[in-house]
C-alpha positions as YAML, in Angstrom:
chain: A
units: angstrom
residues:
- id: 1
  name: MET
  ca: [0.00, 0.00, 0.02]
- id: 2
  name: ALA
  ca: [1.48, 3.25, -1.15]
- id: 3
  name: PHE
  ca: [1.22, 6.30, 1.05]
- id: 4
  name: LYS
  ca: [-0.27, 9.15, -1.22]
- id: 5
  name: VAL
  ca: [-0.20, 13.01, -1.03]
- id: 6
  name: LYS
  ca: [-4.01, 12.66, 0.01]
- id: 7
  name: ASP
  ca: [-3.19, 10.36, 2.76]
- id: 8
  name: TYR
  ca: [-0.36, 12.63, 4.11]
- id: 9
  name: LEU
  ca: [-2.81, 15.44, 3.85]
- id: 10
  name: ASP
  ca: [-5.13, 13.54, 5.90]
- id: 11
  name: LEU
  ca: [-2.59, 12.71, 8.43]
- id: 12
  name: VAL
  ca: [-1.59, 16.34, 8.86]
- id: 13
  name: ARG
  ca: [-5.42, 17.27, 9.26]
- id: 14
  name: LEU
  ca: [-6.02, 14.46, 11.93]
- id: 15
  name: LEU
  ca: [-2.78, 15.72, 13.68]
- id: 16
  name: GLN
  ca: [-4.15, 19.25, 13.69]
- id: 17
  name: GLU
  ca: [-7.41, 18.05, 15.05]
- id: 18
  name: HIS
  ca: [-5.87, 15.92, 17.76]
- id: 19
  name: PRO
  ca: [-2.48, 17.26, 18.83]
- id: 20
  name: GLU
  ca: [-2.22, 14.69, 21.64]
- id: 21
  name: TRP
  ca: [-1.54, 12.32, 18.92]
- id: 22
  name: ARG
  ca: [1.65, 14.14, 17.74]
- id: 23
  name: ALA
  ca: [3.94, 12.85, 20.70]
- id: 24
  name: GLU
  ca: [3.06, 9.26, 19.98]
- id: 25
  name: LEU
  ca: [3.65, 9.66, 16.28]
- id: 26
  name: ARG
  ca: [6.95, 11.47, 17.20]
- id: 27
  name: ARG
  ca: [7.81, 8.34, 19.37]
- id: 28
  name: LEU
  ca: [7.16, 6.06, 16.55]
- id: 29
  name: LEU
  ca: [8.98, 8.05, 13.75]
- id: 30
  name: LEU
  ca: [12.02, 9.40, 15.51]
- id: 31
  name: THR
  ca: [14.91, 7.74, 17.09]
- id: 32
  name: ASP
  ca: [15.56, 7.62, 20.91]
- id: 33
  name: GLU
  ca: [18.50, 10.14, 20.22]
- id: 34
  name: LEU
  ca: [16.32, 12.46, 18.42]
- id: 35
  name: LEU
  ca: [13.48, 12.23, 21.05]
- id: 36
  name: ALA
  ca: [15.88, 13.10, 23.76]
- id: 37
  name: LEU
  ca: [17.22, 16.25, 21.99]
- id: 38
  name: PRO
  ca: [14.51, 18.69, 23.50]
- id: 39
  name: GLU
  ca: [15.68, 17.68, 27.09]
- id: 40
  name: LEU
  ca: [19.22, 17.73, 25.94]
- id: 41
  name: VAL
  ca: [18.79, 21.39, 24.53]
- id: 42
  name: ARG
  ca: [16.97, 22.31, 27.84]
- id: 43
  name: SER
  ca: [19.77, 21.01, 30.09]
- id: 44
  name: LEU
  ca: [22.37, 22.78, 27.81]
- id: 45
  name: ALA
  ca: [20.31, 25.98, 27.96]
- id: 46
  name: GLU
  ca: [20.26, 25.69, 31.92]
- id: 47
  name: THR
  ca: [24.02, 24.79, 32.02]
- id: 48
  name: GLN
  ca: [24.74, 27.78, 29.69]
- id: 49
  name: ARG
  ca: [22.58, 30.13, 31.90]
- id: 50
  name: ARG
  ca: [24.71, 28.95, 35.08]
- id: 51
  name: THR
  ca: [27.78, 29.42, 33.12]
- id: 52
  name: GLU
  ca: [26.79, 32.81, 32.27]
- id: 53
  name: GLU
  ca: [26.02, 33.64, 35.81]
- id: 54
  name: GLN
  ca: [29.35, 32.36, 36.93]
- id: 55
  name: VAL
  ca: [31.21, 34.23, 34.33]
- id: 56
  name: THR
  ca: [29.24, 37.25, 35.59]
- id: 57
  name: ALA
  ca: [30.26, 36.56, 38.90]
- id: 58
  name: LEU
  ca: [33.81, 36.07, 38.07]
- id: 59
  name: ALA
  ca: [33.94, 39.28, 36.11]
- id: 60
  name: ASP
  ca: [32.67, 41.02, 39.11]
- id: 61
  name: ALA
  ca: [35.18, 39.27, 41.39]
- id: 62
  name: GLN
  ca: [37.92, 40.26, 38.85]
- id: 63
  name: ARG
  ca: [36.61, 43.91, 39.04]
- id: 64
  name: ARG
  ca: [36.88, 43.80, 42.71]
- id: 65
  name: THR
  ca: [40.35, 42.44, 42.71]
- id: 66
  name: GLU
  ca: [41.23, 44.98, 40.30]
- id: 67
  name: GLU
  ca: [40.02, 47.75, 42.37]
- id: 68
  name: ARG
  ca: [41.73, 46.25, 45.54]
- id: 69
  name: LEU
  ca: [44.97, 45.99, 43.63]
- id: 70
  name: GLU
  ca: [44.75, 49.65, 42.47]
- id: 71
  name: ALA
  ca: [44.01, 50.59, 46.21]
- id: 72
  name: LEU
  ca: [47.07, 48.62, 47.20]
- id: 73
  name: ALA
  ca: [49.17, 50.21, 44.55]
- id: 74
  name: ASP
  ca: [48.13, 53.71, 45.71]
- id: 75
  name: ALA
  ca: [48.84, 52.68, 49.19]
- id: 76
  name: GLN
  ca: [52.34, 51.33, 48.18]
- id: 77
  name: ARG
  ca: [53.00, 54.69, 46.26]
- id: 78
  name: ARG
  ca: [52.03, 56.74, 49.46]
- id: 79
  name: THR
  ca: [54.28, 54.41, 51.56]
- id: 80
  name: GLU
  ca: [57.08, 54.96, 49.18]
- id: 81
  name: GLU
  ca: [56.63, 58.83, 49.15]
- id: 82
  name: ARG
  ca: [56.57, 58.65, 53.17]
- id: 83
  name: LEU
  ca: [59.49, 56.44, 53.23]
- id: 84
  name: GLU
  ca: [61.35, 58.83, 50.88]
- id: 85
  name: ALA
  ca: [60.31, 61.89, 53.03]
- id: 86
  name: LEU
  ca: [61.77, 59.98, 56.17]
- id: 87
  name: ALA
  ca: [64.93, 59.10, 54.36]
- id: 88
  name: ASN
  ca: [65.22, 63.00, 53.56]
- id: 89
  name: ALA
  ca: [64.55, 63.85, 57.01]
- id: 90
  name: GLN
  ca: [67.05, 61.08, 58.22]
- id: 91
  name: ARG
  ca: [69.56, 62.75, 55.94]
- id: 92
  name: ARG
  ca: [69.12, 66.27, 57.30]
- id: 93
  name: THR
  ca: [69.22, 65.01, 61.02]
- id: 94
  name: GLU
  ca: [72.48, 63.35, 60.31]
- id: 95
  name: GLU
  ca: [73.85, 66.56, 58.74]
- id: 96
  name: ARG
  ca: [72.61, 68.46, 61.77]
- id: 97
  name: LEU
  ca: [73.99, 65.85, 64.08]
- id: 98
  name: SER
  ca: [77.29, 66.16, 62.17]
- id: 99
  name: HIS
  ca: [77.37, 69.82, 62.54]
- id: 100
  name: VAL
  ca: [76.45, 69.48, 66.21]
- id: 101
  name: GLU
  ca: [79.33, 67.02, 66.82]
- id: 102
  name: GLU
  ca: [81.64, 69.46, 65.20]
- id: 103
  name: GLN
  ca: [80.33, 72.29, 67.55]
- id: 104
  name: ILE
  ca: [80.99, 69.91, 70.46]
- id: 105
  name: ALA
  ca: [84.36, 69.18, 69.33]
- id: 106
  name: HIS
  ca: [85.21, 72.98, 69.07]
- id: 107
  name: LEU
  ca: [83.50, 73.55, 72.47]
- id: 108
  name: THR
  ca: [85.52, 70.77, 73.85]
- id: 109
  name: ASP
  ca: [88.66, 72.08, 72.66]
- id: 110
  name: ALA
  ca: [87.74, 75.64, 73.99]
- id: 111
  name: GLN
  ca: [86.85, 74.00, 77.38]
- id: 112
  name: ARG
  ca: [90.26, 72.39, 77.42]
- id: 113
  name: ARG
  ca: [92.05, 75.62, 76.66]
- id: 114
  name: THR
  ca: [90.05, 77.38, 79.23]
- id: 115
  name: GLU
  ca: [90.80, 74.71, 81.80]
- id: 116
  name: GLU
  ca: [94.44, 75.19, 80.85]
- id: 117
  name: ARG
  ca: [94.29, 78.90, 81.18]
- id: 118
  name: LEU
  ca: [92.35, 78.67, 84.44]
- id: 119
  name: GLU
  ca: [95.06, 76.21, 85.80]
- id: 120
  name: ALA
  ca: [97.87, 78.56, 84.51]
- id: 121
  name: LEU
  ca: [95.98, 81.56, 86.25]
- id: 122
  name: ALA
  ca: [95.64, 79.60, 89.43]
- id: 123
  name: ASN
  ca: [99.23, 78.65, 89.33]
- id: 124
  name: ALA
  ca: [100.04, 82.29, 88.77]
- id: 125
  name: GLN
  ca: [97.86, 83.34, 91.72]
- id: 126
  name: ARG
  ca: [99.58, 80.64, 93.91]
- id: 127
  name: ARG
  ca: [103.02, 81.95, 93.01]
- id: 128
  name: THR
  ca: [101.97, 85.48, 93.52]
- id: 129
  name: GLU
  ca: [100.57, 84.71, 97.03]
- id: 130
  name: GLU
  ca: [103.75, 82.87, 97.67]
- id: 131
  name: ARG
  ca: [105.95, 85.80, 96.82]
- id: 132
  name: LEU
  ca: [103.76, 88.23, 98.67]
- id: 133
  name: GLU
  ca: [103.83, 85.97, 101.90]
- id: 134
  name: ALA
  ca: [107.64, 85.69, 101.46]
...
């Protein structure tokens, strides 16, 4: 028995009139692999949706990481500036300390000379007093 165009058109009409028959006809005509395709596509779509959510979350995390990295770079820059300022202050302090040490050395020499003169004056005073008493 040959399947004619009229038979085909009758089948189409019957399927339109009875949509519930379509699933049974599909089950008879299609392989299990083809019948499984709609569920597989739904599963893939769900997986794709979750993947997109994860990519969005990763992009957000990356943005936050970049912001934190930028903040750390700024903090590092400020720390380096403060360290440079401290190094300059240390250099100036060492220069002043060196100058103070020079002044102390001069004062020490002056003190030594003063003590020598005072000792000489004391000796002269003692000799003068001895001569006056003699």
